[in-house]
Each structure stands twice: as C-alpha cells, then as structure tokens.
C-alpha positions as CSV (number, residue, x, y, z in Angstrom):
1,X,0.0,0.0,0.0
2,X,1.3,3.4,-0.9
3,X,1.6,5.5,2.2
4,X,3.3,8.8,0.9
5,X,1.4,11.6,-0.7
6,X,2.1,11.7,-4.4
7,X,2.7,14.8,-6.4
8,X,-0.5,16.7,-7.3
9,X,-0.9,17.1,-11.0
10,X,-2.8,20.0,-12.6
11,X,-5.4,18.6,-15.0
12,X,-7.3,21.1,-17.0
13,X,-8.4,18.3,-19.3
14,X,-8.9,20.8,-22.1
15,X,-7.7,18.6,-24.9
16,X,-10.0,18.8,-27.9
17,X,-8.2,17.5,-31.0
18,X,-10.9,15.8,-33.0
19,X,-11.4,12.3,-31.5
20,X,-7.8,11.8,-30.6
21,X,-7.3,10.4,-27.1
22,X,-6.2,13.0,-24.5
23,X,-2.4,12.4,-24.1
24,X,-2.5,13.9,-20.6
25,X,-5.1,11.3,-19.5
26,X,-3.1,8.5,-21.2
27,X,0.1,9.7,-19.4
28,X,-1.8,9.6,-16.1
29,X,-3.0,6.1,-16.7
30,X,0.5,5.0,-17.6
31,X,1.9,6.4,-14.3
32,X,-0.4,4.1,-12.4
33,X,-4.0,3.3,-11.6
34,X,-4.4,6.1,-9.0
35,X,-3.2,9.7,-9.3
36,X,-3.5,12.9,-7.3
37,X,-5.0,15.7,-9.4
38,X,-6.2,19.3,-9.2
39,X,-9.1,20.3,-11.5
40,X,-10.0,23.8,-12.8
41,X,-12.8,24.3,-10.3
42,X,-13.5,23.3,-6.8
43,X,-12.2,23.6,-3.3
44,X,-9.7,20.7,-3.1
45,X,-7.6,18.2,-4.8
46,X,-8.9,14.7,-5.7
47,X,-7.8,11.2,-6.4
48,X,-8.3,10.0,-10.0
49,X,-8.7,6.3,-10.7
50,X,-8.0,5.2,-14.2
51,X,-7.8,1.4,-14.3
52,X,-10.9,-0.7,-15.2
53,X,-10.6,-2.7,-11.9
54,X,-10.1,0.4,-9.8
55,X,-13.1,2.2,-11.4
56,X,-15.2,-0.9,-10.9
57,X,-14.2,-1.0,-7.2
58,X,-15.0,2.7,-6.6
59,X,-18.4,2.6,-8.4
60,X,-19.6,-0.5,-6.5
61,X,-18.2,0.2,-3.1
62,X,-20.6,2.0,-0.6
63,X,-17.7,3.5,1.2
64,X,-17.4,6.0,-1.7
65,X,-20.4,8.3,-1.6
66,X,-21.8,10.7,-4.2
67,X,-24.4,12.0,-1.8
68,X,-21.6,13.3,0.4
69,X,-20.6,15.9,-2.2
70,X,-23.9,17.8,-2.0
71,X,-23.4,21.3,-0.6
72,X,-19.6,21.0,-1.2
73,X,-17.5,23.0,-3.7
74,X,-16.3,19.7,-5.1
75,X,-13.5,19.5,-7.7
76,X,-15.0,19.6,-11.2
77,X,-14.6,20.6,-14.8
78,X,-17.4,23.3,-15.0
79,X,-17.8,26.5,-13.0
80,X,-21.3,25.6,-12.0
81,X,-22.0,22.1,-10.9
82,X,-24.1,20.5,-13.6
83,X,-26.0,18.2,-11.4
84,X,-28.8,19.3,-9.1
85,X,-28.5,18.4,-5.4
86,X,-31.6,16.3,-5.6
87,X,-30.6,14.5,-8.7
88,X,-30.5,10.7,-8.8
89,X,-26.8,11.1,-9.9
90,X,-25.9,12.3,-6.4
91,X,-27.8,9.9,-4.2
92,X,-26.7,6.8,-2.3
93,X,-28.8,3.8,-1.2
94,X,-31.4,3.5,0.1
95,X,-32.6,6.8,-1.5
96,X,-30.9,6.1,-4.7
97,X,-32.5,2.6,-4.8
98,X,-35.9,4.2,-4.5
99,X,-35.3,6.7,-7.3
100,X,-33.7,4.1,-9.6
101,X,-36.5,1.6,-9.0
102,X,-39.0,4.1,-10.3
103,X,-36.8,5.4,-13.2
104,X,-35.8,1.9,-14.2
105,X,-39.5,1.1,-14.9
106,X,-39.4,3.6,-17.8
107,X,-36.4,1.9,-19.4
108,X,-37.1,-1.8,-19.3
109,X,-36.2,-3.9,-22.3
110,X,-39.8,-4.2,-23.3
111,X,-40.6,-0.5,-22.8
112,X,-37.5,0.6,-24.9
113,X,-38.6,-1.9,-27.6
114,X,-42.0,-0.2,-27.5
115,X,-40.2,3.1,-27.9
116,X,-38.2,2.0,-30.9
117,X,-40.9,2.7,-33.5
118,X,-41.1,6.3,-32.3
119,X,-37.4,6.7,-32.5
120,X,-37.3,5.2,-36.0
121,X,-40.1,7.6,-37.1
122,X,-38.1,10.6,-35.8
123,X,-35.0,9.3,-37.6
124,X,-36.9,8.7,-40.9
125,X,-38.4,12.1,-40.8
126,X,-35.0,13.8,-40.2
127,X,-33.3,11.8,-42.9
128,X,-36.1,12.5,-45.4
129,X,-35.8,16.2,-44.7
130,X,-32.0,16.0,-45.2
131,X,-32.5,14.1,-48.5
132,X,-35.0,16.7,-49.7
133,X,-32.7,19.6,-48.8
134,X,-30.1,17.9,-51.0
135,X,-26.4,17.6,-50.7
136,X,-24.3,19.0,-49.3
137,X,-25.8,18.9,-45.8
138,X,-24.6,19.3,-42.2
139,X,-25.2,16.0,-40.4
140,X,-25.0,17.7,-37.0
141,X,-27.8,20.1,-37.9
142,X,-30.0,17.5,-39.7
143,X,-29.6,14.5,-37.4
144,X,-27.2,14.6,-34.4
145,X,-28.6,17.7,-32.6
146,X,-32.4,17.2,-33.3
147,X,-32.7,13.5,-32.8
148,X,-31.9,13.0,-29.1
149,X,-33.7,16.2,-28.1
150,X,-36.7,15.4,-30.2
151,X,-36.8,11.8,-29.0
152,X,-36.7,12.7,-25.3
153,X,-39.1,15.5,-25.7
154,X,-41.4,13.2,-27.6
155,X,-41.1,10.6,-24.9
156,X,-41.8,13.2,-22.2
157,X,-44.6,14.7,-24.3
158,X,-43.0,18.2,-24.1
159,X,-45.2,20.5,-26.2
160,X,-43.4,21.3,-29.6
161,X,-43.6,25.1,-28.8
162,X,-41.3,24.6,-25.8
163,X,-38.6,22.3,-27.2
164,X,-36.2,24.9,-28.7
165,X,-36.2,26.7,-25.4
166,X,-35.4,23.6,-23.4
167,X,-32.5,22.8,-25.7
168,X,-31.1,26.4,-25.3
169,X,-31.2,26.0,-21.5
170,X,-29.4,22.6,-21.8
171,X,-26.6,24.1,-23.9
172,X,-26.1,26.9,-21.4
173,X,-25.7,24.4,-18.6
174,X,-22.9,22.5,-20.3
175,X,-20.5,25.4,-20.9
176,X,-17.1,25.4,-19.2
177,X,-16.1,29.1,-19.5
178,X,-15.5,30.7,-16.1
179,X,-17.9,33.6,-16.9
180,X,-20.7,31.1,-17.7
181,X,-21.4,30.2,-14.0
182,X,-24.5,32.4,-13.4
183,X,-25.9,31.7,-16.8
184,X,-25.6,28.0,-16.2
185,X,-27.2,28.3,-12.8
186,X,-30.1,30.3,-14.3
187,X,-30.5,27.6,-17.0
188,X,-30.6,24.8,-14.5
189,X,-33.3,26.7,-12.5
190,X,-35.3,27.3,-15.6
191,X,-35.3,23.6,-16.6
192,X,-36.3,22.5,-13.1
193,X,-39.1,25.1,-12.9
194,X,-40.4,24.0,-16.3
195,X,-40.8,20.4,-15.3
196,X,-42.1,21.2,-11.8
197,X,-44.9,23.1,-13.4
198,X,-45.6,20.3,-15.9
199,X,-45.8,17.3,-13.5
200,X,-49.1,18.0,-11.6
201,X,-51.1,17.7,-14.9
202,X,-49.4,14.4,-15.6
203,X,-50.4,13.1,-12.2
204,X,-54.0,14.1,-12.6
205,X,-54.4,13.2,-16.2
206,X,-51.7,10.7,-17.1
207,X,-51.0,9.8,-20.7
208,X,-48.7,7.3,-22.4
209,X,-45.6,9.5,-22.1
210,X,-42.5,8.8,-20.0
211,X,-43.2,11.5,-17.5
212,X,-46.7,10.2,-16.8
213,X,-45.2,6.7,-16.4
214,X,-42.7,8.1,-13.8
215,X,-45.4,10.1,-12.1
216,X,-47.8,7.2,-11.7
217,X,-45.3,4.3,-11.2
218,X,-46.3,1.9,-8.5
219,X,-44.4,2.4,-5.3
220,X,-43.0,-0.6,-3.2
221,X,-44.7,-1.1,0.1
222,X,-43.3,1.1,2.8
223,X,-41.9,3.7,0.4
224,X,-43.1,7.2,-0.4
225,X,-44.0,8.1,-4.0
226,X,-41.6,10.5,-5.8
227,X,-42.4,14.2,-5.1
228,X,-43.0,16.7,-7.9
229,X,-39.6,18.1,-7.2
230,X,-37.9,14.7,-7.4
231,X,-39.7,14.0,-10.7
232,X,-38.7,17.4,-12.1
233,X,-35.0,16.8,-11.3
234,X,-35.3,13.3,-12.9
235,X,-36.8,14.8,-16.0
236,X,-33.9,17.4,-16.2
237,X,-31.4,14.6,-15.8
238,X,-33.0,12.8,-18.8
239,X,-33.0,15.9,-20.9
240,X,-29.3,16.6,-20.1
241,X,-28.3,13.0,-20.6
242,X,-30.1,12.7,-23.9
243,X,-28.6,15.9,-25.3
244,X,-25.2,15.2,-24.0
245,X,-24.3,11.6,-24.7
246,X,-26.4,10.7,-27.7
247,X,-25.9,14.0,-29.6
248,X,-22.2,13.7,-29.3
249,X,-22.1,10.1,-30.1
250,X,-24.2,10.3,-33.3
251,X,-21.8,12.8,-34.7
252,X,-18.7,11.1,-33.4
253,X,-19.7,7.7,-34.8
254,X,-20.6,9.2,-38.2
255,X,-17.2,11.0,-38.3
256,X,-15.3,7.8,-37.5
257,X,-17.1,5.7,-40.0
258,X,-16.9,8.4,-42.7
259,X,-13.1,8.6,-42.2
260,X,-12.9,4.8,-42.5
261,X,-14.8,4.2,-45.8
262,X,-13.8,0.5,-46.1
263,X,-15.2,-0.3,-42.7
264,X,-18.3,1.7,-43.4
265,X,-18.9,-0.2,-46.6
266,X,-18.4,-3.5,-44.8
267,X,-21.1,-2.5,-42.2
268,X,-23.4,-1.4,-45.0
269,X,-23.1,-4.8,-46.7
270,X,-23.7,-6.7,-43.4
271,X,-26.0,-4.6,-41.2
272,X,-26.3,-7.4,-38.6
273,X,-22.7,-6.6,-37.6
274,X,-23.6,-3.2,-36.5
275,X,-24.8,-3.9,-32.8
276,X,-21.4,-5.4,-32.0
277,X,-19.5,-2.7,-33.9
278,X,-21.5,-0.1,-32.0
279,X,-20.2,-1.4,-28.7
280,X,-16.6,-1.0,-29.9
281,X,-17.4,2.5,-31.2
282,X,-18.8,3.5,-27.8
283,X,-15.8,2.0,-26.0
284,X,-13.3,3.8,-28.3
285,X,-14.8,7.3,-28.6
286,X,-13.6,9.9,-26.0
287,X,-17.0,11.6,-26.0
288,X,-16.2,14.0,-23.2
289,X,-13.3,15.7,-21.5
290,X,-11.8,14.7,-18.2
291,X,-14.1,13.4,-15.5
292,X,-17.7,13.8,-14.2
293,X,-19.1,13.7,-10.7
294,X,-16.8,12.7,-7.8
295,X,-17.4,10.7,-4.7
296,X,-16.1,11.2,-1.1
297,X,-14.5,8.4,0.9
298,X,-16.6,7.8,4.0
299,X,-13.8,5.9,5.6
300,X,-10.2,5.0,5.0
301,X,-10.0,2.6,2.0
302,X,-7.5,1.1,-0.4
303,X,-7.7,1.4,-4.2
304,X,-5.2,-0.5,-6.3
305,X,-2.6,-0.3,-3.5
306,X,-3.1,3.4,-2.7
307,X,-4.5,4.5,0.6
308,X,-7.5,6.8,0.4
309,X,-8.3,8.7,3.6
310,X,-11.8,9.4,4.9
311,X,-13.0,12.7,3.5
312,X,-10.9,12.5,0.3
313,X,-12.6,13.3,-3.1
314,X,-12.3,10.4,-5.6
315,X,-12.9,10.8,-9.3
316,X,-13.0,7.9,-11.8
317,X,-12.3,8.1,-15.5
318,X,-14.6,5.9,-17.6
319,X,-12.6,7.1,-20.6
320,X,-9.3,5.7,-19.2
321,X,-11.0,2.5,-18.0
322,X,-12.2,1.9,-21.6
323,X,-8.6,2.0,-22.7
324,X,-7.2,-0.3,-20.1
325,X,-4.9,-2.8,-21.9
326,X,-5.6,-5.4,-19.2
327,X,-9.2,-5.6,-20.4
328,X,-9.0,-4.4,-24.0
329,X,-5.9,-5.6,-25.8
330,X,-4.4,-2.9,-28.1
331,X,-6.9,-0.5,-26.6
332,X,-6.1,2.6,-28.7
333,X,-7.0,0.7,-31.9
334,X,-10.6,0.8,-33.2
335,X,-11.5,-2.8,-34.1
336,X,-15.1,-3.2,-35.2
337,X,-14.7,-7.0,-35.0
338,X,-13.4,-6.9,-31.4
339,X,-15.3,-9.4,-29.2
340,X,-17.9,-7.5,-27.2
341,X,-16.9,-6.9,-23.6
342,X,-18.7,-4.6,-21.2
343,X,-17.4,-1.1,-21.3
344,X,-17.9,2.0,-19.1
345,X,-19.2,4.6,-21.5
346,X,-22.6,4.6,-19.7
347,X,-21.0,4.4,-16.3
348,X,-20.8,1.4,-13.9
349,X,-22.3,0.2,-10.7
350,X,-25.0,2.0,-8.8
351,X,-24.9,5.0,-11.2
352,X,-24.8,3.1,-14.5
353,X,-27.0,5.1,-16.9
354,X,-30.6,3.9,-16.6
355,X,-31.4,5.3,-20.1
356,X,-28.5,3.4,-21.8
357,X,-30.9,1.1,-23.6
358,X,-32.7,4.1,-25.1
359,X,-29.4,5.7,-26.1
360,X,-28.3,2.4,-27.8
361,X,-31.7,2.3,-29.6
362,X,-31.2,5.9,-30.8
363,X,-27.7,5.3,-32.0
364,X,-28.6,2.1,-33.7
365,X,-31.5,3.7,-35.5
366,X,-29.6,6.8,-36.5
367,X,-26.4,5.3,-37.8
368,X,-27.9,2.2,-39.4
369,X,-30.7,4.3,-40.9
370,X,-28.1,6.8,-42.2
371,X,-26.0,4.0,-43.9
372,X,-29.1,2.4,-45.4
373,X,-30.6,5.6,-46.7
374,X,-27.3,7.1,-48.0
375,X,-25.0,4.2,-49.1
376,X,-22.7,6.7,-50.9
377,X,-22.5,9.1,-48.0
378,X,-19.1,10.8,-47.6
379,X,-17.5,13.9,-46.1
380,X,-17.9,17.0,-48.1
381,X,-14.7,18.6,-46.7
382,X,-11.3,17.3,-45.7
383,X,-11.4,15.8,-42.3
384,X,-8.8,18.3,-41.1
385,X,-11.2,21.2,-41.9
386,X,-13.9,20.0,-39.5
387,X,-14.4,22.3,-36.5
388,X,-14.8,20.7,-33.1
389,X,-16.4,21.8,-29.9
390,X,-13.9,23.4,-27.4
391,X,-16.3,25.3,-25.2
392,X,-18.0,22.5,-23.2
393,X,-17.1,19.3,-21.5
394,X,-18.1,17.4,-24.6
395,X,-16.1,16.1,-27.6
396,X,-18.0,16.4,-30.9
397,X,-17.8,18.1,-34.3
398,X,-19.7,21.4,-34.4
399,X,-20.6,20.6,-38.0
400,X,-20.2,17.6,-40.2
401,X,-20.6,18.5,-43.9
402,X,-21.6,15.4,-46.0
403,X,-22.6,14.7,-49.5
404,X,-23.9,11.6,-51.3
C-alpha cells in the first residue's frame, strides 16, 4: 500500500483535437492506476482512478459516496455544478435505490422496444428532410442535434412550442467558461421550474408518455412516491443525458465511419454486424473531457494499492477504463470486430446510466438508418477542416458536412 502523498498534477483536461485520445489522460494512466490531481474548479484536490478494476471498485463500493458531495464545492470541470443536489446522480442507497427503481421502470427492455418505432419515425423524418434539402448537408444540424432532443421531448410529451427553449437551456448548462457560471445556474433553475410546473397535470391526467409513467409508477410497500420536485429533477437529468451523450455520439460515430470508408462499406453490406460494432465505437470514442461527478470516501480505504483517507474526493475516469490494456488488448485501436466486452461509456455500478438502452436504440436507429438511406455518404470537406467543440465538456464536431 502506498503511504506517501504523491505529487499533485494540474489537470485542465482541455484537450479537444478531433477524437484523438487525451495524451494527458493517457500519461496519467501509464503512471499508475491512481493519481492525485487538481481540476479547474472546486475547493480541493482529488484522487483520480483510471484502471478498469479500480473504477469498478469505486463505483460499486458503498464507502465511496456521491451524496456526500452535496453542498460542497467539489473538484470539477465546470464553473457551476451541472448536477442538481436532488438528482439521482448524487444519491446513495437507500434513497438512490428508490429513485432508480421508479426510473428503471421507464427503461425496461420491453418499454424501450416499444419506444423504438417512435425513435425510427423521428430518424426517418429527419433523414427525409435532409435528403429533400439535397447535398451537401450538415449531419449535425440535420440529425445529431435534433434526434436525441426530439426523441426525449417526444417521450416526455413536451409541447413542440417549448422544445427549442429547453435545448437552449441545456446548452447553457454544459458550458465550461469561467464567466458562464451564473448563466448556467439560471439555465438549471429554468429547466427545473419548467418540469415542476408540468408534472401536476401528468399526475391528474396521465398519458402514455414517460413523465406520466414516472409520475404514476407503483411504489413498493413502505416507500413514499416521488415528489413533484424529485420527478422534475429526474426529467432534467433525462434531458441533459439525452442531449449530452447521444448528440455527441451520433456525430462522433458518423465521423469515425466516414473517415474509414472501407469499414463503413463492410457494415453497410452486413448490417447485422452493427450492434457489435456499436459497442466497440462506444468504447473507443472519448465523447467528453476529463471526469464527471466525484465521490467522497466515507472511511479509509485502499484502491489498487493506494491508501485513500476518509473525506478525500475520488474521481473515476470511464474514458481511461475503456482504454485499459488489461481488459481491452491494443486499446487505442478501433477494431469493429473486437469481441464484445462490457465497457464503461454509460458508467458502472450504482450509477450506471438507466437510459442506456434508449441511447443504444437511438444510436442504432440513427447510424444504421443513415448508412441504409445514403449508401454513398461521404464527407464534403477534408477531415482536417472539420471544426470541433472546445467550449463545453463534450467532444464532438460542431458541423459535419456530408454529401452523397
């Protein structure tokens, strides 16, 4: 067990060169599975765990608490904490179990299968509009941005007149600039207020939408139903997750495939290979910068031979875990025929993304639909000319000009 305090490394995690892997994160992982770091915002230093085994331990061990960060100026990437204090993402059992039990009912395999036709309809409509507009077209504008937002708004039955406003609030909340703090706080408050005002009607007159399902979900004996405020925070979490992960990944997957035309052609010839290839694409793509929400050690513990003291902040890197050579041989190579192995793109343990089945359905529908509809799809500009996001925690092309 390591007993001395290691050097603290400043980690801005501001690398944004296309979808290249952050060399600073790679260097950290090569130094060892646990490092001491300082992030751009927050009151303190933190441990960063980068190995697959170490991340798995932290995310499954109740001694590392997310709930304990509430009310703390915890080390993070953004000036304003993205997550609300009541969010399911900063709860521990038994409260987390209660919230996840209700939310999980909305994303069962059967329910997501029932959602798939709605997702396919949205995809078909967007691809038809892109086709009618004619080449060249921006794939981000026509597909990546609208699909996840339209899908989650459709599933939550958000009125069409409100959808653009909700997306604007979401984008404000994801900014990393130091002067964006108040704007991000205002955006979070607006999103929460919007859903708080929407929920009473869904309780009194429920429909077939996801919010009605959550609002009227059966509650296990001895537990309290979710409050309007808890449901509002859960809806905000879904909006943020949908616009964050799926938007980025549609663009990123399209970019990777369009810069690898031989592999794209092979997938187009054999669409049944796509689900397995999708898992490798998700593992490989660094869809965000740095780290997410930390945990606090509730008692002394050991991670991969390093002593963690009670009260220490602990961050995990799902990105680094996905490149752990002990689990994924030759991890920096994209191999669309790699045998499927569980990855950490949607998290792990008690905070694994509940909506991951819906995200997979969206990605499968979007990318397979795109390849089928436009078999001659190709980039309309050199890959080096594509402009990438540098102002948020996400990694994705701001535009992706294509032709066919």
